[in-house]
C-alpha positions in Angstrom: 0.1 -0.1 0.0 1.4 3.4 -1.0 2.6 5.4 2.1 0.4 8.4 1.3 -2.8 6.4 1.2 -1.9 4.6 4.5 -1.3 8.2 6.1 -4.6 9.3 4.8 -6.5 6.3 6.1 -4.8 6.5 9.4 -5.7 10.3 9.7 -9.3 9.7 8.6 -9.7 7.0 11.3 -8.2 9.2 14.0 -10.6 12.0 13.1 -13.5 9.6 13.1 -12.5 8.3 16.4 -12.2 11.6 17.9 -15.6 12.9 16.7 -17.3 9.7 17.8 -15.8 9.7 21.3 -16.6 13.5 21.8 -20.2 12.9 20.6 -20.9 10.0 22.7 -19.4 11.6 25.9 -21.9 14.4 26.0 -24.7 12.2 24.8 -24.5 9.9 27.7 -24.3 12.8 30.1 -27.3 14.6 28.5 -29.5 11.5 28.5 -29.1 10.8 32.1 -30.1 14.5 32.8 -33.2 14.1 30.7 -34.0 10.6 32.2 -33.6 11.9 35.8 -36.0 14.8 34.8 -38.6 12.4 33.4 -38.3 10.4 36.8 -39.2 13.5 38.7 -42.0 14.5 36.3 -43.5 11.1 36.6 -43.4 11.1 40.2 -45.4 14.4 40.4 -42.7 16.8 41.2 -42.7 18.5 37.5 -39.9 18.5 35.1 -37.1 19.5 37.2 -33.6 18.1 38.2 -34.0 18.7 41.9 -37.4 18.7 43.5 -37.0 22.0 45.3 -35.5 23.9 42.2 -37.9 24.9 39.6 -35.3 25.1 36.6 -35.6 23.4 33.3 -32.6 21.2 32.7 -33.3 19.1 29.9 -32.1 20.2 26.3 -34.5 18.4 24.1 -38.2 18.9 24.8 -39.5 16.5 22.2 -37.5 13.6 23.7 -38.6 14.5 27.1 -42.2 14.2 26.1 -41.6 10.9 24.3 -40.1 9.4 27.3 -42.7 10.9 29.6 -45.4 9.3 27.5 -43.9 6.0 27.9 -43.1 5.7 31.6 -42.3 2.0 31.5 -39.4 2.3 29.1 -37.9 5.4 30.8 -38.0 3.5 34.1 -36.2 0.7 32.7 -33.5 2.9 31.5 -33.0 4.5 34.8 -32.8 1.3 36.9 
């Protein structure tokens, strides 16, 4: 294999790995925030992170509504 092609493929794989890792790192954190908010909402405390603080903490309202409409699946993910 030519050295230029090998370097290009290696650089492409490194860029893809960094992009994927960066995306997944924040995705997991953001998903947990939404799931905890859904849990509080389904328990009757409203869509908040902490029960005593009235702050919107989820970043994607449509996903929040989908999870709130299907509490069984949301609770399975939390436990």
